[in-house]
C-alpha positions, 0 to 999 in steps of 0.5 A: 536454631535454623534460620528461615530462608529470606523470601524472594520478593522479586516478582515475575514480570507482568504480562504485556497489555493485550493489543486492542483489535481494531474494528476493521481488523475484526471485520477482515477476520470475519470476512475470511472466516465467512469465505472459508465457511462457504468454500469460496474460491479464486475468482469468486466475488464478495457481495457488493460493499453496501450489502456486505456492510449491512450484513456485518453491521458496520459502516461503509468506511470501516468495511472499505478499510477492511477490504483494503487490508485484505487486498494488501495482504493478497487475499482479495483484489479490487477490480473496477466494475467487477467488485471485490474478487477473491485471489484464492490465496490465504494469508500465511499467518492469521489475518490480523497478524498479517495486517499488523505486520504490513503496518509495522513494515510500512514506515521502512518501505516508505523510507526505502522508496524516498531514498531510492526514488528521489535519487532515481528521479534526479538521474532520470532528469539527466539521462532520459531519452525521448522513448523514456519521456513517451513511456512516462507520458503513456503511464500518466495517460493510463492512470488518468483514464482509469481514474476518470472511469472511477478506478484508483489508478493502481496500474498506471501508478505502477507503470509511471514509477517503472518508467521513471526508474528505467529512465534513470538508466541505472541497472543496480537501482532498477534491481533494487527497486525490483527487490522491494516491488512487492512491498511497494505494491502494498504501500501503493494499494494502501495509499491509492485507497485513501479518499481523493488520493488518486487525483492527488497522486496523479498531480504529483506524478505530473510535477515529477514528469515535468521536471524530468522532461525539463532536465531539472534534476533538483526539481525532479528529486524534490517533486519525488520526495514530496510525492512519496511524503504525500502518499505515506499519509495512510490510515493504517499509520495514523494514531486513531487507526 
């Protein structure tokens, strides 16, 4: 009598749990769908935040987080006094996927910034010239002026870190910073959009500038490390995001 084959009791792997779509991600997706449906183009403005939040039935805080996410992936830009403006670019991947890709790479961006910019600050303290110090001070003034007028200080922040990098007088480190500049831009926008962050960031910049001006390399490195650690506290990396 022929024996029946032994049944294969091995089970196929269970499907992975579906990732929960966060509310701000849903809102970002709704906004891009609305933009496409209305054939809006580069330079067109979105409705004011209060109106847009009301239309979508979400809080201003949730809408703000969605707009920051869209700015990080390059779909919109926020202009002080001009509202949220479309860039004309569309995400190369679905919006939610692009937002999550940013969140996934953000820790590595922060690690790279800490490693590179801490060393750059120390070198700048020993190598800076009078022209370098003037450029650093001009960047601080630009950031302070923008914040005083209600802006986030994004351009001033970029100018400051660029001036410090040039003050290190290391062409290789400058090239490395240029290579990750677009990734740093993502983290800069994410950070400076946090409540009270522009003023805290400006204060951190001033501590770095003071140490560089004093020629104190250890203090400059420590101030830069503390600054990068502070700006790395962003909503997209928190457990409740």
